[in-house]
Structure formats: C-alpha cells, structure tokens
N, C-alpha and C positions, 0 to 999 in steps of 0.2 A: 531445393525445398519445393514441395510439392504442394500447393495451395491447394488443393480436393483432400488432400489426406488431412491437412491442419484441420479445412473446415468441417471437414467429418467427425474430427475427433472434439472439436466445439461444441458440434451441435451434439453430440452424445453426452459431453459433460451436462448440458445446460437442460441435456432431455434429463439427467438425473435428477440436477438439483431443482427442477421443476417438480417433483415428486416429494422435496423434502422441504415444505413448508414452513418449520422450525427455523431451517437454518439460511433459509432465504428470506426470512421476515427479520432474522437477527442481522445478517448482513447489508439488509438493505434500509432499517429501520433504525438500528441502532443507535449509530452515528450521530442520528438527529436527536433523538430522545436522550443520547448524554449533553448535547450543544444546548436544549432544551434544559436540562437539568444544572448544568452550567453557568447559565442565564441567570437562573432560578437561586440559585445558591450564591453567587456574587450580590442579588438582586443591586445590581450598578453597572449602569450604561458604561460607566468610565473603564471599572475591571472586566467586564466583557469587552469591551474594545481593546482591553491590553492582552487578554488572553484567548480569548474566541478566535483571531484567526489564526493561531498557530494550530491551535487543537482540530480546524476545520480540515487542516491536510495529518493531522496524529491520528484522528480517531478511524478516518477509512484505512491508514496505512495498519493501523492493529487490528482490523478486524479483517482486513485481506489477510495479511498473514498469517492469524491464528485458522482462518477456511481453510484456506491453499493447502497449508501444510498438513493440516489433516486429511483434507480431502484426497489429495496427494498421494500420503502415506496409506489411506486406507485402499486405494489401486493396488499396489504396490503388498499390502498384506494379503489382498483377496486374490493376488496372481490375475489382476485386469492389463496391468503393464507387459508382465513377462508374456502373456497371449499376445499384447497389441505387439510387442515388441519382435514376436514370431513371424508377425507379417511384412510385407514389405513397404515399413514404415519408416525412416530414418527420426533420429532424435530429435534433430530441431523440427520434424514436423509434428511430433509427438506434443513439442514443449510450445510449439507457436498456437497449438491448438489451445492449450492449458490458456497461452497468455489470449487469445482469442476471447474464449470464453469468461475467463475471470476480469478482463479488458471490457466487456460489456457489463458484467455486473458492477464494475467499478464505475463505468459513467453514470449508472442510473442512481449508484447510491450516493455520487457526489452529486447528480443533478437535486435529488433532495434535500439532501444537508443543506448545499450550499441555498437553496433557494428559502426554505425555513431560515436559516439565519439571517439570511438578507430581508425578508421581507416579516416574518413574524416576532422575531428576535432581532430585529433593526440595526444589524451588525453594520458598523460605522466604515464605508467602503470607498478610498480616494482613487483608486486605478481602474482598470478595467475587469467590469464582471467575468467577461472571456477569458483573459487572462488567469482572475482566480481561480475558476474552473478548470482549467487545463493544465495550473501547477498541482491543485488537490485530487485531478485525475492521476497526473503523474504519481505522486503518491500511494494513491490506491496501487496503483500499478507495480510501484516500487516495493512495496508491502509485500503483493503477489509474488513478483518475483524472487523475494528472499525465502517466501514461503515454500516454493517450490523449490529452492537449493540446496536450503538444511532439512528437508522433509527426506532427503538422500541418508543423512547421520543419522534417522532414527528409528528403532524395531518397532513401536508402538506408539499409538495414538501420545500415550502419557507424557512419553519423550521428547515426541512432538512438541507440547503444550512448554516442555521443560526449556526448550529452546528462547521461550518470550523473553526470560529473566536476562540472557546471554545475549542475545540478538537486539531486542526491542529495547527494553527497561535501559543500557546506558546510553542508547541514542535520546530516549526521553530527555533522559537528566543532563546530556550533555547538548543538546540543539540547542541552546538559549530562551525554551520555555520559561525557565524558573529565576535566571541571573543571565543577562548578558554575556555572550562567547568573551569578549574582550576582558571581561572583571572576574574572570576565574583564575586559576592558578595555571601556570603556564604550561605545565604538564597537559593539565585537561584541556587548556584551547587546542595545544598540540593535537591530541586525541579527537577533539570534534571536528578538527578539518578535514580529519579522514574517514568521517562517518556521513553517511550521505540525506539523513534527515537535517541535518544542521544546516544545509543547504537549502532542502525543502522549506524549514523553518524562515530563511532568511527572505526567500521569496515571495512568501507569503506576507510577512512583514513589508516587504516592499512594495506590493501592491496595494497592499490595504493604508498605507502610509502615503504614495504620491502620485499622481497622475503619469509622471512620466516613466516612461521606460526605458529604464537607464541602461550600463554595460554589465555592470553589478547581476542584475535582476537575469539578463540574457545567460551570462556565466552561469547562476544558480542552475537554472533552469537546464542546462546543458548539462552542466553537473550529474544533475538526478537522473535525466535520461543518460549519460552515461554507465550511470549505475546499474540502473535498469537492465540495460545490454550485458553488462559485465555477469550480474548474476545469472543470467537466463543461460550465458555460456557457459558458467559455471554449474549450473544446473545439466546443461546438455554433457558436461562433462564427467558427471558424477553419478549420471543414468546409467542404471545398471540392466542387464537384461533377467539377471535370474532375482526372484524376489528374496530377501534375506531371510 
C-alpha cells in the first residue's frame, strides 16, 4: 500500500464532500439531533440512560453506512473508480483513502454527538469518556466499512439503500437494544453472536455501566475492530475495475 496515494484519495473525497453541504450537515449533525429527539421523547433520565448509550454508537453506524455506500456507488456509476483503477493505484490504496476520509468524518461526527449527550443531555457515564469515544468511533468506522463492501453489489443508489433492511435492520433488532440478547430465543442469540453491532452495543453498555476495564470489554472492542478489517478486505476483494 502506498500512503501517498491513499492520502491523495482521502483528500479528493473530503474536497468533494466539502462542496456537498447538505450531506456534510446530515452526516455530522443528524446523530446529535436524533439523540436530542430521543431524550425528550422519553422525557425521562432513567429511560435515556437505558437506551442512550447504545444509540450513541448505533446512530453514527447507520449514518456512515448510508453515506458511504451511496457515495462509493456514485463514484462507480460515474466511472470515477474505473478511471482511478486505470492509474498505478492498488485496491488497498483506494480503500485506505476512503477509510481515512470517512474515518476523519467519523471522528468529528462522534465528537459532536458524544459532547451533546454527555453535557446537554446529561447522559450518565460510569466509565472513561475516551473509551466511550473510541467505541463510538469504531461503530462509525464499522458502518463505513460495511457501506464500502455492500456498494459493490448495487447498480443504483436506490439499490444501495435497499441494503439498509438487509444489513442494518437485523443488527438493530438483535444487538440487545430492545431485549437483552441472553433473553432471546436460542436461534436469535446464536445469530446475534455473529453480528458486529452486538459487540459494539455490549462494549458501550459496559463502559457506561462500570469504570472498570474488564476483559469482556476489550474482547468486544477487538471483535468490532476485526469486523472492520474483514469488511475492508471483502471490499477490496469485490472492487471491480469496470463500472457495472
């Protein structure tokens, strides 16, 4: 992998996004707006402390998945990727550039939503703020990596959006947000054990519930990071030189 080519790709993507103000505003502000809405819909500190931590990671995950999958597909359909792949640039250079660009956006996005949740909304946090921030960023990067991967299987932006109920919704239902995973049917518990968002929610719940860094928390963070690398590797394997 050539770091110069990867950083050049990241700079190009960030420059393009800078001119798309609506997308940037949605990407950076919508998770915070949704957290504020959630807080006053429940209108209860206890309920917000119950659901807020998990959604602190879920909202950035969903937003990054949508924006990344659509942005990458747009570059496919406009033949931008085809022209880039004609250059002396490897697949890993290209994907690393996307990861750096959207990872930088994820840092800003998570910084805003974490600050809003912990200050204005009064989210109760027993553990480290930096650990919470790390997990939320990993969730956003996970959404970005999955968005890069699934964009290879879509031919239109509408098809990219159709992956939302296929990839994202099952994880939302089985991650333990609504019902603890150990209280689900056995088959659903097994299924939740192979979905990355389950470990992300478990990690955030552990950070907000105790100040002790336990082995289970480190395991969950490692699993999420592993899924990020796996999704990027699959994205490289499915990256085609020709635009469909």
